[in-house]
N, C-alpha and C positions, 0 to 999 in steps of 0.2 A: 065076498070074502075079504076084500081089501078096504072095507069101510073103516077098520080100526088102524090102518097104517099111519095116517097123519099123527095120531096120538102116540103110536109106537115110535115113529121116527123122531118125534120131538124129544122123547126120552133118550133112546139109544138106538144106534144102527149097528147091531152086532148080529151074532148068529142065533140069538134067542128072541122070540116074539111072544107078546102077551095077547091072548085071544080076547075078543069082545065078549061081553056078558051075553049069555044065551046061546053062544055058538060053541060047538065042540072043536077042540084043537085038532087040526088036520095032521095026519101022519107025516113023518119025514119022507120027502120025495128024493129020488136018486139024483136030482139035479142040484141039490144043495139047499133047498128050502127046509128050514127046521122049525119045529113048533114045540111048545112046552105047555104043561097044564097051567091053569089060572093061579098065579102067585102074586103076592103083594109087591110093591115097588122096592122095599128094602131087600127082599130076597133076590129080586131081579138084578139089583146093583151088585150083589155079592157073586152072582153067577156069570155076569157079563164078562167076556174076554175079547180082546181085539182079534182080528183075523191073523192067521198064521201064513207066512209066505210059502208059496208052493211053486216049484219050477215047471209043473206040468199043467196047472190050471190057473185061471184068472177068475176073480170073484167081483161081480158088479151088480148094481141095481139099475134097471132100465125104466125110463119114463117115455111115454108116447107124446105125440105133439099136443094133445089136449090135456096133458098133465096126469093121465092115468098111469099107474104103476103096473107094469106087466110082469116084472120079476123082481124079487128081493134077494140079495146076496146069492145070486145064482152063479154056479161055477161052470166055466166053459174050458174045454181043452184049448191050449194056446194055439195049436196049429189050426184047429177048426175055427177059432175066433178070428184069426188073421185072415183065413180064406173067406169067411162069411162077410167080413167088413172090408175086404180088399186093402189090407194094411200090410206094412212091412215089420219085421221083428224089431227094427230100430225105433219104430213108432211106439211099440208096446213097452219099451224100456222106460219111456217117460211117464207112463201112467200105471205101471204094474206095482202091486203092493210090495213094498220093500222097506227095510229099515234104514236105507241110505237116502239122505236128502239129495234130491236132484235140483239143479238150478231151474228157476221158473222159466216157462216157455209157453208160447202159443204157436203151434205149427199148423199150417193149412195144407190140406191135400185136395187138389183141384177136383171139383165136382164130386167129392166123396165125404170128407170129414174135416172137423176142426179138433185138433188134439190140444187139450188145455191141461197145464200143470202149474197151478198157482197155490202155494202154501199147502194147506191141508186138502185141497180139492184137486182131484185127478179125474178127468172126464174126457169123453169123446162125443162130440156133437155131430149128428148127421141131420139130414133134411127132415126126417120124420121121427127121430128118437134121440134120446140122450142117455148115455151110459156113465154112471158115477161109480168109480172103483173104490174098493175098501181100502183101509189103512191098517197098519200094524201098531200105530201109536195110540195109546189110550186117550190122551188129551185131544188129539186130532180127531178121533172117532166121535167124541162128544160134540165137537164143533161140526163135524160132518153130518151128524144126526139133525142138528138145528138147521143146517143148510138144506137138507133134503126135505124137511118139513116145510120150510119157506118156499123151496123150489116148486113143490107140488101146488101150493096155493097160487103162486104167480103164473105158472103155466096154464092154470085153469081160467085165469083172467083174460077176457077177450082183448085183443090188440091187433093193430094194423101191421105190426112188424112181422117179418118171417120168423119161423120157429127158431132158426139157428141164432138170430139176433136176440130173441127173448131169452134163450138159454144162456148165451154169452153174457148178457146184461145181468142176469141173476147171479152168475158166478162172480162177476166183477163187483156187484153190490156186496155179496158176502165177504169177499176178500178185503175190500176197503173198509167195511164195517169192523172186521177183525183188526185191521191195522189201526183204525181210529181208536178202538177200545184199548188196544195195547199201548198206543201212544199216550192216551190219557193216564193210564196206569203208571207209565214211566215218568210223565211230567209231575204227577202228584207225589210220587215217591222221591224223585230227585229234587223237586222244589222244596219239600220238607227238610231234606238233608242240607240243602244250600242255605235255607233260612236259619237252621241251627248253627251252621258254620259261621254265619255273620255275627252271631252273638258269642259263640264259644268254639274254639278249635280243640277237638278231642281226637284221640286215636281211633276210637270206635266209629265216629262219623266219617273220618277219612277212609277207613277200611270199607265201610258200607258204601261210600260213594264210589270207590274203585270197582266194587262188584257191580253196582248199578251201571257204571259206565261201560263195562264189558257187555252186559246184556243189551244196553241201549245201542252200542255200536253194532252188535249182531242184528238188532231190529232195523237199524238204519241201512245196513247192507242189503237185507232182504227187501225192504221197501224200494231201495234204489234199483235193484234188479228187476222188480216188477214194473217200475216206471220205464226202465230201459226197454223192456219187452214191448210195452204199449207204444213207445216212441218208434221202435224199429218196425212194428206192424203198420204204424201210420205212414212211415216214410216209404214203404214198399207198395207201389200201386198194384203189382201183380198179386200180392197177398190180399189186398183189399178187394180185388176182383174175385179171387177165389173164395172169399168169405160168403159170397152169395151162393148158397147150396140149393135153395128152393127154386130160384130163377137164375140158373147158371148163365154166366156171360163168358164169352171168349175174349181173352185178354188181347188187346191190340194197342201197343204203345203209340202207334202213329195216329190213332184216332183221337180227336179232341173232344168227342161227345160223351166220354165216360163220366158217369155220375155215381159216386160212391158216398153220397150225402148221408145215408142212413148209417153206414158203417163208420164213417168219419165222425159223425156226431156222437155216437156211443163211445168210441175210443177216445176222442178228444175230451169228452166230459170227465171220464174216469182217469184219463192221463193227468188232467189238471188237478183233480182231487188227490191223486196219488202224489203228485209233485208238491202239493201243499203239505202232505204228511211228511215227505222227505225233507222239505225246508224246515218244518218245525222240529223234527228230530235233529237235523244238523245244527239248528240254532241252540237247542238244548245241549248238545255235545260241546258246542263252542263255549257256552256259559260254564259248563263243568270244567273244561280245560282252563278257562280264564280264572275260575275260582281256585283251581289247583296251583296255577302260577302265582296268584296273590298269596295263597297259603304258604307256598315255598318261599316267597319273598319275606313274609312275616317271620317264618321260622329261621331263615338265614339272618334276618336282622336281630332276632332274639339270640341266636347263637353267637353272632358277632358282639352283642352286648355282654353276654356272659364271658366271652374271651377277653373283652376289654376290661371288664371288672376283675378278672383273674390277673391280667397284666398289671393293673393298678395295685392290687394287693401284693403282687410280687415286687413291684417297685418300692412300695412302702416297707416291705420286709427287708429288701436289700439296703434301704436307707438306714433302718434300725440296726442291721447287721454291721454296716460300716461304722455307724456311730458307736457301737459297743466294742469295736476292734481295739481302739486305743486304751479304753479302760481295762480291757483284758490284759494288754501288755503291762499296764500300770499296776494291776493287781497281782502280778507274779511275785513269788517270794525271792526276789533278787534286789540287790541294792541299786537304786536309781537316783539317790540323792535328792529326791523330791519330797520325801516324807517329812523332812524337817522344814520345808517351806510352808508358810501360811497361805500362799496363793496357789500352791500346786493343785489342790483339789478343784478349785474354781476354774483354773486354766484348762485342766484336762476335761472337765465337764463342758465348758464352752467350746473348746476345740472339737470335741466329739460331736456336739450338737450341730455345729457349723458344717462339719464334714458330712454328716448324714443328710443335712438339708441340701447341700450342694449336689451330692450324688442323686438325691430324689428329684431335684429340679432338672438336672441334666437328663435323667431318664425320661421324665415327663415331656421334655422338649423333643426327644427322639420319638416318643410315642405320638406326639402331635404331628410330627413330620410324616410318620407312617399313615396317620389317619387322613391326611390331605390327599385328595384324589383329583387328578386332572385328566383331560382327554388325551393329552400327549405326555403322560407321565414317564414313558420310556425314552423320550427324546431329550437330549441335553439342552438346558435352558440358559446356561451361562458357561463361561470359561472355567469357573470353579467346579461346576458339576462335571465338566469334561475331565478335569484333572482328577477329581475324586472317583470318577467312573472306573470300575475295576477292569473294564476292557482295554483302557488306555494305559494302565499302570505298567505292564511289561515293556511297552514301547518307551515309556518315560524312564524306566530303570536302565534299559539298554543305552538310551541316549546319555544318561548321567555317567555311566561307567565308560562310555566311549570318550566323553570329554575329559574324564579323569585320567585316562590312559594316554590319549593322543592329543589332548589339549583342544583349544577352540579354533585351530587352524582350519580355514575353509578355502584358501587359495592354494593352488598347486602349480608349480613351475613346469613348463613343457620340457621334454627331454631334448638334449642337443643332438647334433648329427652323429657324433661318435657313439652316443648312448643308443640311438636308434639302430645304428649298424651292429652294435654288439647284441642288441636284443634279437635282430633278425638272424644273426649268426647262430645264436643259441637255439632258435626255433628250427633252423635248417639242420643243425647237428642232431637235434632230438628226432627229426623225421628220418634221417639216415640210420640212426640206431634202431628204429622200429622196422 
């Protein structure tokens, strides 16, 4: 009956199944196994729908230790499922079909189960079976179908490792393969945009790069969380001990003969692999941010160049305006006694040109001073700069008016004895009045 399941799981793992040629489609069972007549692949793709979350039931596919599939998309009442597998409700929250993304985790229950929640894979590993739970996400369901097809083939392959380690390794291989594929997609897309920005800076490329950076940052966070999960599992000797479900060991921290080489080898291998993915993603994010900073610097330089050009045009305009001021006065319909002079026109033209040139040169000198930048531009560099500094001008004006009113007298005569007595008398009289 299950000979056609590898081909089915390779296509889709949903509520519909495509029977093998020559076999009749079995009727729908009350446990949740559904079957449909023989249809082509295009019709199957149109009818396939993800699983619908249910608060009373959980749906999963069960694999035996030799890779045989005992149930497909079978629904269990949650209370019965928890009692049969000796789990707690909090354990089921990590693997239950839900539209809410849960942080990646690998939880170990001593001598009972390994609860895995990594990306699109939510599973419970026991010493003699593996339960893979459904998902409500369409894209994740496609990936889950490929994983289950590959899982069946690998579980049937003979190996000296215990079943729980074979299942855990299959899950880690699928997760890291997906991370690598997504990383290559991000690198090719972002690399193309960065190459185009080196030749030409456009608004479309910058907008597309911002969108790619957001998705890449999300991918980087997910990969980092998976790496942290593996690192935390490696650092905890008690969890490493509880990973052995087939040959359970009692954890004794005082004993120095504990050997977790099989578990450590698997976890360290995929931890390093995941760390490489995280490092490459982080390097790509750094390249994008460095490119953004360079682009901002270039845009700021262009903006400053435009402002400088505008200031130069304004200075030239001011110079021409000042140069035409005197001819404007000269052209008024009033008697100025210059019309009769033969040199009047030439003198007015020369004076106007000289006046405009002087104003233009003076403004350009001011602009050149503004353009000069120093590391200590805010600190006074000379006495003249201190005097011209606006912060010192009120003090200088007060000092000037004080000298004008009271003179430059800086020496004061001490009061005599009679004057001191008079002052003390005035102070005592004032106290008595109070």
